[in-house]
Structure formats: structure tokens, C-alpha cells
C-alpha positions in Angstrom: 25.2 -14.9 4.4 22.6 -12.2 5.0 21.6 -12.2 1.3 21.3 -16.0 1.2 18.6 -16.1 3.9 16.3 -13.9 2.0 15.5 -16.4 -0.8 14.7 -19.0 1.9 12.3 -16.5 3.6 10.7 -15.7 0.2 10.2 -19.4 -0.5 8.5 -20.0 2.9 6.2 -17.0 2.5 5.3 -18.1 -1.0 4.6 -21.6 0.2 2.3 -20.2 2.9 0.5 -18.0 0.4 0.0 -21.0 -2.0 -1.4 -23.0 0.8 -3.8 -20.2 1.6 -4.9 -19.8 -2.0 -4.9 -23.5 -2.9 -2.2 -23.0 -5.5 0.7 -25.4 -6.2 4.4 -24.9 -6.8 5.2 -23.9 -10.4 6.6 -26.4 -12.8 10.3 -26.5 -13.5 9.9 -24.3 -16.6 10.4 -20.6 -16.1 9.1 -17.6 -17.9 11.3 -15.6 -20.3 13.1 -12.9 -18.5 14.5 -9.9 -20.3 18.1 -9.0 -19.8 18.8 -5.8 -21.8 22.3 -4.4 -22.4 23.5 -2.9 -19.2 23.9 0.6 -20.6 20.2 0.9 -21.8 17.8 3.0 -19.8 14.8 1.3 -18.1 12.1 2.5 -19.8 -28.4 11.1 -23.0 -30.3 9.6 -20.1 -32.5 6.5 -20.3 -36.3 6.6 -20.3 -38.2 6.4 -17.0 -38.4 2.9 -15.5 -41.3 1.4 -13.7 -40.4 -1.5 -11.5 -43.0 -4.0 -10.3 -44.8 -2.6 -7.3 -46.1 -5.8 -5.7 -44.8 -9.3 -5.5 -41.3 -10.1 -6.9 -41.5 -12.2 -10.1 -40.7 -15.9 -10.0 -37.8 -15.5 -12.5 -34.9 -13.2 -11.9 -35.8 -9.7 -13.1 -34.0 -8.0 -15.8 -31.8 -5.2 -14.6 -32.9 -1.6 -15.0 -30.9 0.5 -17.4 -27.7 2.1 -16.0 -28.2 5.4 -14.2 -27.4 8.5 -16.2 -24.2 10.3 -15.5 -23.4 12.5 -13.7 -26.4 11.7 -11.4 -29.8 10.1 -11.4 -31.1 13.6 -10.3 -32.2 15.9 -13.2 -29.5 18.5 -13.7 -30.2 22.1 -14.5 -29.9 23.0 -18.2 -26.7 24.7 -19.2 -27.3 28.5 -19.0 -27.0 30.4 -22.3 -24.0 32.4 -23.2 -24.4 36.0 -22.1 -25.1 38.2 -25.1 -25.7 35.3 -27.5 -29.1 35.2 -29.4 -31.4 32.6 -27.9 -31.6 31.0 -31.4 -27.9 30.2 -31.3 -28.0 28.4 -28.0 -29.1 24.8 -28.4 -31.3 23.5 -25.6 -29.7 21.0 -23.2 -32.1 18.3 -22.1 -31.8 17.3 -18.4 -31.2 13.6 -17.9 -34.4 11.6 -17.2 -34.4 10.4 -13.6 -34.8 6.7 -12.9 -38.0 6.1 -11.1 -39.4 2.8 -9.6 -42.8 2.1 -8.2 -42.5 1.9 -4.4 -44.7 0.0 -2.1 -45.3 1.5 1.3 -43.4 -1.4 2.9 -40.3 -0.8 0.7 -40.5 3.0 1.4 -40.6 2.4 5.1 -37.6 0.1 4.8 -35.8 2.9 3.1 -36.8 5.4 5.8 -35.5 2.9 8.4 -32.2 2.6 6.5 -31.8 6.4 6.4 -32.6 6.6 10.1 -29.8 4.1 11.0 -27.2 5.3 8.4 -25.2 7.1 11.1 -23.7 3.8 12.0 -22.0 3.8 8.5 -20.5 7.3 9.2 -23.1 9.1 7.1 -25.7 11.7 8.2 -29.4 10.8 8.0 -30.2 14.5 7.4 -28.5 14.3 4.0 -31.3 12.0 2.7 -34.4 14.1 3.6 -36.0 11.8 6.2 -38.8 14.3 6.9 -39.8 14.7 3.3 -39.8 10.9 2.9 -42.0 10.5 5.9 -44.5 13.0 4.5 -44.6 11.2 1.2 -45.1 7.9 2.9 -48.0 9.4 4.9 -49.7 10.4 1.6 -49.5 6.9 0.4 -48.3 5.1 -2.8 -48.1 7.1 -6.0 -46.0 9.3 -8.3 -44.7 11.6 -5.5 -43.5 8.7 -3.3 -42.0 6.9 -6.4 -40.0 9.9 -7.4 -38.7 10.9 -4.0 -37.9 7.4 -2.7 -36.1 6.5 -5.9 -34.0 9.7 -5.7 -33.1 9.2 -2.0 -32.3 5.6 -2.5 -29.9 6.4 -5.2 -28.3 9.2 -3.2 -27.8 6.7 -0.3 -26.5 4.0 -2.6 -24.1 6.4 -4.3 -22.6 7.5 -1.0 -22.2 3.9 0.3 -20.7 2.7 -3.0 -18.5 5.6 -4.0 -18.1 7.7 -0.9 -19.8 11.0 0.1 -16.7 13.1 -0.2 -16.7 15.1 -3.5 -13.7 14.2 -5.6 -12.2 17.7 -5.5 -11.8 17.2 -1.7 -9.8 14.0 -2.3 -6.4 15.6 -2.6 -4.1 13.7 -5.0 -6.5 10.8 -5.3 -5.9 8.8 -8.5 -7.2 5.4 -7.4 -10.0 4.7 -9.9 -12.9 2.8 -8.2 -14.8 0.5 -10.6 -17.8 -0.2 -8.3 -20.0 2.2 -10.3 -19.4 0.1 -13.4 -20.0 -3.1 -11.6 -23.1 -2.0 -9.7 -24.8 0.9 -11.6 -27.6 2.8 -10.0 -30.3 1.3 -12.1 -29.3 -2.2 -11.2 -29.3 -1.4 -7.5 -32.7 0.2 -7.7 -34.1 -2.8 -9.5 -32.7 -5.3 -7.0 -34.0 -3.3 -4.1 -37.6 -2.9 -5.4 -38.1 -6.2 -7.2 -36.6 -8.3 -4.4 -38.2 -6.1 -1.7 -34.8 -5.9 0.0 -33.8 -2.3 0.4 -31.6 -2.9 3.5 -29.9 -5.9 1.9 -28.9 -4.1 -1.3 -27.6 -1.1 0.7 -25.6 -3.4 3.0 -24.1 -5.2 0.1 -22.2 -2.0 -0.9 -20.1 -1.8 2.3 -16.3 -2.3 1.9 -15.2 -5.8 2.7 -11.8 -4.9 4.2 -11.7 -5.6 8.0 -10.5 -2.1 8.8 -13.9 -0.7 7.7 -15.7 -2.9 10.2 -13.2 -1.9 12.9 -13.8 1.8 12.1 -17.5 1.2 12.3 -17.1 -0.4 15.7 -15.0 2.6 16.9 -17.6 5.0 15.7 -20.3 3.3 17.7 -18.5 4.1 21.0 -16.7 7.3 20.1 -18.0 10.5 21.8 -15.6 13.3 21.1 -16.6 15.2 18.0 -13.1 15.5 16.5 -12.6 11.7 16.9 -15.9 11.0 15.3 -15.1 13.2 12.4 -11.7 11.5 11.9 -13.4 8.0 11.9 -16.1 9.1 9.5 -13.5 10.5 7.1 -11.5 7.3 7.1 -14.6 5.1 6.7 -15.3 7.2 3.6 -11.8 6.7 2.2 -12.5 2.9 2.1 -15.5 3.7 0.0 -13.3 5.5 -2.5 -11.6 2.2 -3.3 -13.1 -0.9 -4.8 -15.5 -2.6 -2.4 -13.4 -5.8 -2.8 -9.7 -5.3 -3.2 -9.2 -8.8 -4.6 -7.9 -12.2 -3.3 -4.3 -11.0 -3.1 -2.7 -7.5 -3.2 -0.1 -5.1 -1.8 -1.4 -2.2 0.2 0.7 0.8 1.4 -0.7 3.2 4.0 1.3 6.3 3.5 0.6 8.0 6.9 1.7 4.7 8.7 4.7 4.3 6.3 4.0 0.5 6.1 3.5 -1.9 3.2 1.5 -5.1 3.6 1.4 -8.3 1.6 -2.2 -9.4 1.9 -4.2 -12.5 0.9 -8.0 -12.7 1.4 -7.8 -9.6 3.5 -5.4 -11.3 5.9 -2.0 -9.7 6.4 0.7 -12.2 5.5 3.8 -10.0 5.8 4.5 -6.4 6.7 7.4 -4.2 5.5 8.4 -0.7 6.7 8.1 1.7 3.8 9.8 5.0 2.9 7.3 7.4 1.3 7.4 10.8 -0.3 8.3 13.9 1.5 5.5 16.4 2.1 5.0 19.0 -0.6 5.6 18.6 -4.3 7.1 15.1 -3.7 4.2 13.7 -1.7 3.2 10.2 -2.8 -0.1 10.2 -4.6 -2.8 7.7 -3.9 -3.1 5.0 -6.6 -4.6 1.7 -7.6 -2.2 0.0 -10.0 -0.8 -3.5 -10.7 2.7 -4.9 -10.5 3.5 -5.9 -14.1 7.2 -6.9 -13.7 9.7 -7.8 -11.0 13.1 -6.4 -11.8 16.2 -8.0 -10.3 19.4 -5.8 -10.3 17.7 -2.8 -11.9 19.3 0.0 -13.7 18.3 3.5 -13.0 17.9 6.2 -15.6 18.9 9.4 -13.8 16.3 12.2 -14.2 17.2 15.2 -16.2 16.7 17.3 -13.1 19.9 15.7 -11.8 21.7 15.2 -15.1 21.3 18.8 -16.1 20.0 20.6 -13.0 22.8 19.3 -10.8 25.4 19.1 -13.5 25.9 15.3 -13.1 25.9 14.6 -16.8 28.6 17.1 -17.7 30.8 15.9 -14.8 30.6 12.3 -15.9 31.2 13.0 -19.6 34.3 15.0 -18.6 35.6 12.1 -16.3 34.9 8.6 -17.8 37.0 7.2 -15.0 34.7 8.7 -12.3 31.7 7.4 -14.3 33.0 3.9 -14.3 34.1 4.0 -10.6 30.6 5.2 -9.5 28.7 2.8 -11.7 27.3 5.1 -14.3 27.2 5.0 -18.1 26.9 8.5 -19.6 26.2 9.1 -23.3 26.0 12.4 -25.2 23.7 12.6 -28.2 24.3 14.6 -31.4 22.0 17.3 -30.1 24.0 17.6 -26.9 21.5 15.8 -24.6 23.3 13.7 -22.0 21.7 10.5 -20.7 23.0 8.9 -17.5 22.2 5.3 -16.5 23.3 3.9 -13.2 24.3 0.2 -13.6 23.2 -2.6 -11.2 25.2 -2.9 -8.1 25.4 -2.3 -4.3 25.2 1.5 -4.7 22.4 1.6 -7.3 19.7 4.1 -6.1 17.0 1.5 -6.6 18.9 -1.1 -4.6 18.7 -4.7 -5.7 15.1 -5.0 -6.9 12.2 -3.0 -8.3 8.5 -3.8 -8.5 7.4 -2.2 -11.8 3.8 -0.9 -11.7 3.5 1.4 -14.8 1.6 4.6 -14.1 1.6 8.2 -15.3 3.1 9.4 -12.0 6.3 7.2 -12.4 5.7 5.7 -8.9 7.0 2.2 -8.2 8.3 0.1 -5.2 12.0 -0.5 -4.9 14.9 -1.4 -2.6 17.5 1.1 -1.4 21.2 1.0 -0.6 20.4 3.2 2.5 18.6 0.5 4.5 19.5 2.2 7.8 16.7 4.7 7.1 14.0 2.1 7.8 15.0 2.4 11.5 13.7 6.0 11.6 10.2 6.5 13.0 9.5 9.2 10.4 10.1 7.8 6.9 8.6 10.4 4.6 11.9 10.9 2.9 11.6 10.0 -0.8 10.8 11.9 -4.0 7.5 10.0 -4.2 8.4 6.4 -4.9 8.0 3.8 -2.2 11.1 2.1 -0.8 10.4 -1.3 0.9 12.2 -2.8 3.8 13.4 -6.4 2.9 12.6 -5.6 -0.7 14.5 -8.6 -2.0 12.3 -11.0 0.0 9.2 -9.2 -1.2 10.3 -9.2 -4.8 11.2 -12.9 -4.7 7.8 -13.7 -3.2 6.1 -11.7 -5.9 8.1 -13.4 -8.7 7.4 -16.9 -7.3 3.7 -16.3 -6.9 3.0 -14.0 -9.8 5.3 -15.3 -12.5 5.4 -19.1 -11.9 9.1 -18.6 -11.2 10.8 -21.6 -9.4 12.3 -20.4 -6.1 15.8 -21.5 -7.2 15.5 -19.4 -10.3 14.5 -16.4 -8.3 17.7 -16.9 -6.2 19.8 -17.2 -9.4 18.4 -14.0 -10.8 18.9 -12.2 -7.5 22.5 -13.2 -7.1 23.5 -12.8 -10.8 24.2 -9.1 -10.5 22.6 -8.7 -14.0 19.5 -6.7 -14.9 16.7 -9.3 -15.2 13.0 -8.4 -15.7 10.5 -11.0 -14.9 7.0 -10.3 -16.3 4.1 -11.1 -14.0 1.7 -13.6 -15.5 -0.7 -12.9 -12.6 -0.5 -9.1 -12.0 -0.9 -8.2 -8.3 -3.0 -5.1 -7.5 -1.2 -2.4 -5.5 -3.1 0.1 -3.5 -1.3 3.2 -2.3 -3.7 4.6 0.3 -4.0 7.4 2.9 -5.6 6.4 6.2 -5.0 8.4 9.3 -7.1 5.9 11.4 -6.3 2.3 10.7 -4.9 -1.0 12.1 -1.2 -0.8 13.0 1.4 -3.6 12.5 0.2 -5.1 15.8 -3.4 -5.3 14.6 -4.6 -2.4 16.9 -6.7 0.5 15.6 -4.8 3.8 16.1 -4.4 7.2 14.5 -1.4 8.3 12.4 0.0 11.7 11.7 -1.6 13.5 8.8 1.6 13.8 6.8 0.2 15.7 3.9 -2.6 17.5 5.6 -5.3 15.7 3.6 -7.8 15.2 6.4 -9.1 18.8 6.6 -10.8 18.9 3.1 -12.5 15.5 3.8 -13.8 16.6 7.2 -14.9 19.9 5.8 -16.9 18.2 3.1 -18.8 16.2 5.7 -19.7 19.5 7.5 -21.1 20.9 4.3 -24.4 19.9 2.6 -24.2 16.7 0.5 -23.0 17.5 -3.0 -24.6 15.8 -6.0 -22.3 13.2 -7.6 -20.8 14.0 -10.9 -18.9 11.9 -13.5 -15.5 12.9 -12.0 -13.9 9.8 -10.4 -10.3 10.8 -9.8 -8.5 14.0 -9.0 -8.0 16.4 -11.9 -4.9 17.9 -10.3 -1.7 18.1 -12.3 0.2 14.8 -12.6 3.7 15.2 -11.3 6.2 12.6 -12.4 8.0 11.6 -9.2 10.8 9.5 -10.8 13.7 10.4 -8.5 14.3 7.7 -5.8 16.9 9.8 -4.0 
């Protein structure tokens, strides 16, 4: 009876989501679902730009060329190799900076934005307010144009992409596309040609409600450590896309919670089990659910097949393999493959949300559902186990695959491996916020499970680093494909 209630809940949740998004129930037809054999494993800078200095044109202006990467600021030439003849070292041209023509009014608006930027968790001193004031006092001209253009782009970069240098974002693999959507040149053109420096900068703020709540907290926080924590978490929102999309799943690892979200409103929350600290810590990702798998199989990692001797034991005892739900095969080269079949004891439980990524991280059920009652749920080898995962998977299949609710129930109860491709992939954000809203909607702090706050806070205490073309961590990718 407990199983039969979950489809009903999934259908009700899906109906609510459809009402929120204006969608309708799918037609009676259903997408093809794959049902493989049970024993098979799951498997140079642009030229300077001069923007109009006076009135904005009547027609929308053409966007300026994209900013050079790594930064709009000229980079030092690569030093010659020690001992090499100068003739053998080709000169490296510094990227040409983007420069616009600034009116005094626009420059003063930039100065005011810098003065008030502390409200966004950034430091005015990073953007040379004294130098800008001196340039303004000298009046319009090349000096003001160069300095104001550079400082505007520094400020825009930090608001759009985050101030924290990527090396300080430990295990951060969530690629932010805001730089592609709103390049420096385009932002500079909008600010100057529309004479709206504050409006363009304000348009870069994250849209998620938690960011606004953190900003409100910062406005009243007095204790330095608390302010540092708030600023670090505000910056983490800037590491993600400004707009997360109309519907998505988001997991906050320190909170150990998963949320089903539509238009930034939380529709349903699920307790989550995340990776244990250390080598099995869950990395931060921005991926998409591509398939909902009912009654999944589990291909046992070789670390268990060989490292723990499971493969040899099952080959030696076919009766044990059958009793425990495994299919073990030995290849001609001696390699043993072990696949756990669907069933009550499967390590993945009854469902899996497949979101292909190089870390082998996904969301799944578990036969050990009693663990969700524990306050500390950093227990996995990296993958995310979701409470009430069957309800979540059915909701995803109904909304993301045009799957009729009765078909979702059928697939769930069949006991057979069934993979349902998502026709509308749902984004999944695996995040790391130590100050955020809890399940009751209250802002609070969470334990820093993986000790990832310190590098971020330290980066804020150091001088601002120039942005580079690095956008995700270059740390080694560790495949965390063991759900046990």
C-alpha cells in the first residue's frame, strides 16, 4: 500500500507544476522506453572601440565586440625562455583593451555604483575609487575613458561571474554561461550608449530569492565573521547562471536537501544523502536529467568486483549470485563483470535520475531509507540519494517525458528495467551554500562539510585577482560511481 500512494502523490505534484507553468496533461501516447536485457550493464583582441559620448542614438546601437579573454585589461607579454636567443622568442601581443568614450555624468554614475557596491558583498576599494575621482576631476578625455572602461568591466565581471578566483572554488565544475550571453563589450556598450551604468550593473544580479535574502542579511550583519560568510555565499550565487531556468532541481550539499523548483518557487523538498568528506565528497555541478530509469540495474565498480573480491566469490558460487540478485560474467581475458539486477535490494533502489557527467554522479533511490532520518547524511561515495525518490522520478517522467501518470505507475510496478528519455531535460544544480534558506524558508547557516568556505573567504581578504579564461576547477576528476 505504501508503494501505491507514491504514484498518486507524483501525479498531484505534476498537476500542480503544470498549472504553474501553463502546461497541459500529455496525450495518451507515450515515449519509447528502453528495456534492455536484465544482465546488461547500465552504461587576438579586438580593436579599440569608441562608443558615442553624448546622446544615445534613436535606433538601438550595435553591440561592441566581445571582450578579449582572459580580461579586458592588457596582459603582460609572456617572458622569454631563459637562455634562449631573443630572435627565437616570438613577441606576444597584449590584448587591446576595450575603451569607450565616457561623459562626466556616466563616470560619476560609475563612481556612485562603486561607492555603493558593498551592498552586493563586494569591496569598493577593489575598483580604485580615488583614481576614478581624480580622473573625473580632470574632465573628459582619454585618461577618463581608459580608466572608467577598465573599472566598469572589473565591476561587471565580478557581478556577473563572481569575485572569487576559480582556483579557490574547490571542486567547482558548474559551468556558468553568463559570460557568453553577456560579454564585456556588450555590457560596456549598453552602459555608455544608454547612459545607464547602474541599470546595466544591476541587471547582472542573480535572480534566485536566496541572493536577495543574503543581501538583506548583509545589510544588518555586524560581526566580521558573519559578514564574511554572507559575502562568500553571495559570491557562490554569481558562480552559477544568473537565471537558473523556469524549472530545475537544486541540491544544497551542506544542507543535505534536494528541491524541486519552478520559477524559483520551491514545490517539493526531499532529504538527500551526499558524499562523505574526503575523496568521496560530492562535486558541484550544473547538469541535466536526460533519463528517468525505473527499476535500474547497477554495474558494480571494479573497486568492489576486484578490490573486495566480490567477482571471484560470485563466479565460484552461482547459487549465491542468483540469491543476491547478481549476474556475474567472466570474459576471455579474465575480467569479471558484475551487474546487480532490479529488486528490493538493488543498491540504487527503485529509480535513478540519469544526468550524464564525467564524475559519474547521479540521483537515485536506496534500499536503506532509514538513513534519511539521520541529521548528518554525508554518507555516500559521491552520488546523491533522494528521499521519496520514486515520487520524484515519477514527477520528472510525467513532466519531462510527456509520460501519462498511469504509464509511470506501470513502469514503476513492473519490476523491469525501463529507461524513459526526457524530452524536456531538467537542469540539476549541485551547489554548496553554507548560508541559505532551510526547508522552513528561514535563512540559516549550515556546517561546512567539506571545508570549502576558507579558500573563498581568504580570496576576499586578498587583492582582487584579474579574471582569466578559467571557468571551472582544473582539479582531477574522480569518478564517484559507487552508491554504497
